[in-house]
C-alpha positions as CSV (number, residue, x, y, z in Angstrom):
1,M,-66.6,-120.2,-49.9
2,E,-66.2,-120.3,-46.1
3,L,-65.9,-123.8,-44.7
4,I,-67.7,-124.7,-41.5
5,E,-66.8,-128.2,-40.5
6,N,-67.1,-130.7,-37.6
7,R,-69.1,-128.4,-35.3
8,T,-72.3,-128.7,-33.3
9,F,-74.9,-125.8,-33.2
10,D,-78.0,-125.6,-31.0
11,E,-78.5,-121.9,-30.5
12,E,-81.2,-119.8,-32.1
13,R,-80.3,-118.7,-35.7
14,A,-76.9,-120.2,-35.3
15,L,-75.7,-119.3,-38.9
16,Y,-78.4,-116.7,-39.7
17,G,-77.7,-114.7,-42.9
18,S,-74.7,-116.8,-44.0
19,K,-73.5,-116.2,-47.6
20,D,-71.4,-118.7,-49.6
21,V,-70.8,-121.3,-46.9
22,S,-69.9,-125.0,-47.0
23,V,-71.3,-126.8,-44.0
24,R,-69.7,-130.3,-43.6
25,H,-69.9,-132.9,-40.9
26,C,-72.0,-130.6,-38.6
27,R,-74.8,-131.3,-36.2
28,F,-77.7,-129.0,-35.5
29,D,-78.8,-130.4,-32.2
30,G,-78.6,-129.8,-28.5
31,P,-80.1,-128.5,-25.3
32,A,-80.6,-124.9,-26.4
33,D,-83.1,-126.2,-28.9
34,G,-82.6,-123.2,-31.2
35,E,-84.5,-122.7,-34.4
36,S,-83.9,-121.3,-37.9
37,A,-80.2,-122.2,-38.1
38,L,-79.6,-120.9,-41.7
39,K,-82.5,-118.6,-42.2
40,E,-82.1,-115.8,-44.7
41,S,-78.9,-117.3,-46.2
42,S,-77.6,-117.7,-49.8
43,G,-75.2,-119.9,-51.5
44,V,-75.3,-122.7,-48.9
45,A,-73.8,-126.2,-49.5
46,V,-74.5,-128.8,-46.8
47,A,-72.9,-132.3,-46.8
48,D,-72.8,-135.2,-44.3
49,S,-74.7,-133.2,-41.6
50,Y,-77.5,-133.9,-39.1
51,F,-80.5,-131.7,-38.4
52,N,-82.6,-132.3,-35.3
53,L,-83.9,-128.8,-34.8
54,R,-86.8,-126.8,-36.4
55,Y,-86.9,-124.5,-39.5
56,P,-83.2,-124.7,-40.6
57,F,-83.6,-123.5,-44.2
58,W,-86.2,-120.7,-44.5
59,H,-85.7,-117.9,-47.2
60,V,-82.5,-119.5,-48.6
61,D,-81.5,-118.6,-52.1
62,G,-79.2,-121.3,-53.6
63,L,-79.1,-124.5,-51.4
64,T,-77.4,-127.9,-52.0
65,I,-77.8,-130.7,-49.5
66,T,-76.0,-134.0,-49.9
67,S,-75.8,-137.2,-47.8
68,S,-77.5,-135.6,-44.8
69,E,-80.4,-136.3,-42.4
70,M,-83.3,-134.2,-41.2
71,T,-85.0,-136.1,-38.3
72,D,-88.7,-136.2,-37.4
73,K,-87.9,-133.3,-35.0
74,C,-86.6,-131.2,-37.9
75,R,-90.0,-129.6,-38.5
76,A,-90.8,-127.5,-41.6
77,A,-87.2,-127.7,-42.8
78,I,-87.2,-125.9,-46.1
79,W,-89.7,-123.1,-46.7
80,Y,-89.8,-120.0,-48.9
81,S,-86.5,-121.0,-50.6
82,K,-85.4,-121.4,-54.2
83,D,-82.7,-123.0,-56.4
84,I,-82.5,-126.2,-54.3
85,K,-80.7,-129.5,-55.0
86,I,-81.1,-132.4,-52.5
87,T,-79.2,-135.7,-53.0
88,D,-78.9,-138.9,-50.9
89,T,-80.7,-137.2,-48.0
90,K,-83.4,-138.2,-45.4
91,L,-86.2,-135.6,-45.1
92,H,-88.1,-137.1,-42.2
93,G,-89.8,-134.1,-40.6
94,I,-93.4,-132.9,-41.0
95,K,-93.9,-130.3,-43.7
96,A,-90.4,-130.6,-45.0
97,L,-90.8,-128.5,-48.2
98,R,-93.2,-125.7,-48.8
99,E,-93.6,-122.5,-50.9
100,C,-90.3,-123.2,-52.7
101,A,-89.2,-123.0,-56.3
102,D,-86.8,-124.8,-58.6
103,V,-86.2,-127.9,-56.5
104,V,-84.3,-131.1,-57.6
105,I,-84.4,-134.2,-55.3
106,S,-82.7,-137.5,-56.2
107,G,-81.8,-140.7,-54.4
108,S,-83.5,-139.6,-51.2
109,S,-85.9,-140.8,-48.6
110,I,-89.0,-138.6,-47.7
111,I,-91.2,-139.4,-44.7
112,S,-93.1,-136.2,-44.2
113,P,-96.8,-135.5,-43.7
114,E,-97.9,-132.5,-45.8
115,F,-94.9,-132.5,-47.9
116,G,-94.3,-130.2,-50.8
117,W,-97.2,-127.7,-50.7
118,S,-97.2,-124.8,-53.1
119,V,-93.9,-125.7,-54.8
120,K,-93.3,-124.4,-58.3
121,G,-90.8,-126.5,-60.2
122,L,-89.9,-129.9,-58.7
123,K,-88.0,-132.7,-60.3
124,M,-87.8,-135.9,-58.3
125,T,-85.9,-139.1,-59.3
126,D,-84.9,-142.4,-57.7
127,T,-86.6,-141.5,-54.4
128,T,-89.1,-143.0,-52.0
129,A,-91.8,-140.9,-50.3
130,E,-94.4,-141.3,-47.6
131,S,-96.8,-138.5,-46.9
132,E,-100.4,-137.3,-46.4
133,Y,-101.6,-134.4,-48.6
134,F,-98.5,-134.8,-50.8
135,L,-97.7,-131.9,-53.1
136,M,-100.9,-130.0,-52.5
137,R,-101.3,-127.1,-55.0
138,S,-97.8,-127.5,-56.6
139,S,-97.0,-127.1,-60.3
140,D,-94.4,-127.9,-62.9
141,I,-93.5,-131.3,-61.6
142,V,-91.4,-134.1,-63.1
143,F,-91.2,-137.6,-61.4
144,E,-89.0,-140.5,-62.6
145,N,-88.7,-143.7,-60.7
146,V,-90.4,-142.6,-57.5
147,K,-92.2,-144.9,-55.1
148,F,-94.9,-143.1,-53.2
149,T,-97.0,-144.4,-50.3
150,G,-99.6,-142.2,-48.6
151,K,-103.1,-140.7,-49.0
152,Y,-104.3,-137.5,-50.6
153,S,-101.6,-137.0,-53.2
154,F,-101.2,-134.5,-56.1
155,Q,-104.4,-132.6,-55.3
156,Y,-104.8,-129.3,-57.2
157,V,-101.4,-129.8,-59.0
158,E,-100.8,-128.5,-62.5
159,N,-98.4,-129.3,-65.3
160,V,-97.1,-132.7,-64.1
161,T,-95.2,-135.6,-65.9
162,I,-94.8,-138.9,-64.0
163,S,-93.0,-141.9,-65.5
164,N,-91.9,-145.3,-64.2
165,C,-93.3,-144.7,-60.8
166,E,-95.4,-146.6,-58.3
167,L,-98.1,-144.6,-56.5
168,N,-99.9,-146.3,-53.6
169,T,-102.4,-143.6,-52.7
170,K,-106.1,-142.6,-52.6
171,D,-107.9,-139.5,-53.8
172,A,-104.9,-138.8,-56.0
173,F,-105.0,-136.1,-58.7
174,W,-108.2,-134.5,-57.5
175,H,-108.8,-131.2,-59.3
176,A,-105.4,-131.7,-61.1
177,K,-104.8,-130.1,-64.4
178,N,-102.5,-131.0,-67.3
179,V,-101.1,-134.3,-65.9
180,T,-99.5,-137.2,-67.8
181,V,-98.6,-140.5,-66.1
182,K,-96.6,-143.0,-68.2
183,D,-95.5,-146.6,-67.6
184,S,-96.5,-146.5,-64.0
185,V,-98.6,-148.3,-61.4
186,V,-101.3,-146.4,-59.5
187,N,-103.0,-148.2,-56.6
188,G,-105.8,-146.4,-54.8
189,E,-109.4,-145.4,-54.4
190,Y,-111.3,-142.5,-56.1
191,L,-108.5,-141.7,-58.6
192,G,-108.5,-138.4,-60.4
193,W,-111.9,-136.9,-59.6
194,Y,-112.7,-133.5,-60.9
195,S,-109.4,-133.4,-62.9
196,E,-108.9,-131.7,-66.3
197,N,-106.6,-133.0,-69.1
198,L,-105.4,-136.1,-67.1
199,T,-103.7,-138.7,-69.3
200,F,-102.5,-142.2,-68.5
201,I,-100.3,-144.1,-70.9
202,N,-99.3,-147.8,-70.5
203,C,-100.3,-147.7,-66.8
204,K,-101.9,-150.2,-64.4
205,I,-104.7,-148.6,-62.4
206,K,-106.2,-150.4,-59.4
207,G,-109.1,-149.4,-57.0
208,T,-112.7,-148.5,-56.7
209,Q,-114.6,-145.7,-58.4
210,P,-111.7,-144.3,-60.5
211,L,-111.8,-141.3,-62.8
212,C,-115.1,-139.6,-62.2
213,Y,-116.3,-136.1,-63.0
214,C,-113.2,-135.6,-65.3
215,K,-112.8,-133.3,-68.2
216,E,-110.5,-134.3,-71.2
217,L,-109.6,-137.6,-69.6
218,T,-107.4,-140.0,-71.7
219,L,-106.3,-143.6,-71.1
220,I,-104.0,-145.2,-73.7
221,N,-103.2,-148.9,-73.4
222,C,-104.0,-149.1,-69.7
223,A,-104.9,-152.1,-67.5
224,M,-107.5,-151.6,-64.8
225,E,-107.9,-154.0,-61.8
226,D,-110.7,-154.0,-59.2
227,C,-112.2,-151.0,-60.9
228,D,-115.9,-150.5,-60.4
229,L,-118.2,-147.6,-61.2
230,A,-115.5,-146.1,-63.4
231,F,-115.8,-142.9,-65.4
232,E,-119.0,-141.5,-63.8
233,R,-119.9,-138.2,-65.5
234,S,-116.5,-138.0,-67.2
235,Q,-115.5,-136.8,-70.7
236,V,-113.2,-139.7,-71.6
237,D,-111.3,-141.3,-74.4
238,A,-110.0,-144.6,-73.2
239,T,-108.4,-147.8,-74.5
240,I,-108.4,-150.4,-71.7
241,T,-106.6,-153.7,-72.1
242,T,-108.4,-155.6,-69.2
243,P,-112.0,-156.2,-68.2
244,V,-113.5,-153.8,-65.7
245,I,-116.1,-154.5,-63.0
246,S,-118.5,-151.7,-64.0
247,I,-118.7,-148.5,-66.0
248,K,-121.2,-145.8,-64.9
249,N,-122.6,-142.9,-66.9
250,P,-119.7,-141.6,-69.0
251,L,-120.9,-138.3,-70.3
252,S,-119.1,-138.3,-73.6
253,G,-116.2,-139.8,-75.6
254,H,-115.2,-143.3,-76.4
255,I,-114.3,-146.3,-74.1
256,S,-112.8,-149.5,-75.7
257,V,-112.6,-152.4,-73.2
258,P,-112.4,-156.2,-73.5
259,D,-115.3,-156.7,-71.2
260,A,-117.4,-154.9,-68.5
261,G,-119.3,-156.8,-65.8
262,E,-122.0,-154.1,-65.8
263,I,-122.7,-150.9,-67.7
264,I,-124.9,-148.4,-65.8
265,R,-126.8,-145.7,-67.6
266,D,-129.3,-144.2,-65.3
267,I,-129.1,-140.4,-66.0
268,P,-130.0,-138.4,-69.1
269,G,-127.0,-137.2,-71.1
270,A,-124.6,-140.0,-70.3
271,D,-123.9,-140.6,-73.9
272,G,-120.2,-141.8,-73.9
273,E,-119.7,-144.6,-76.3
274,I,-118.6,-148.0,-74.8
275,V,-117.2,-150.6,-77.2
276,I,-116.8,-154.2,-75.8
277,G,-114.5,-156.7,-77.4
């Protein structure tokens, strides 16, 4: 493997088409303001490096990034790439990851609007993330010990497992399919609308109007806080451990809850069973 070390690059396509290279202690920054430093490369290992220019990793096959930084000027850093491992790295540019496959991220910091669209195969552990429209239309996702803060997260995702996470979000899991969330905290408004096969196990859920228009919705041993108008027009099987403010028009299934401030049934066909106590 060719070693590229202690250098600064600012020209266009500085290392274009590289194969089997180790990039260490390098800076991609400077007055030439060049883009696409490692585009169309393969077998790239990056460590302790700094990226302040746009589009560095497009169409890369086999990419490892360790202890590095992508600044807010490093726009759209990793697109159309596969077999990616990122550790102890800052991904702080907009649209940092898109149209990629087989990605592992651990111990990292993500501050990136529109992060992770159309990614297939993403494992994320021990990481913090801030984003709007987080992981739009992505699939085959595993999260463990991730703290997320943002807005429209996990929309149109499929095949997702989330455990021991904290999600501070709104409009999360809209139109999502085949999602399981375990031992986690979910804070946000309008959770899970139009989802299919969405399951929460031992979770704390907080926010207005959660889990409406759902198909095959399951809650097992979950606490709900500040939740009103829950389960409207949903097919739901839920065991809830705390009182809820109100439940509105569940279409079918069974809801067990200690208490509900109000139960609203004002449409025909809202026949879901609600058991209090």
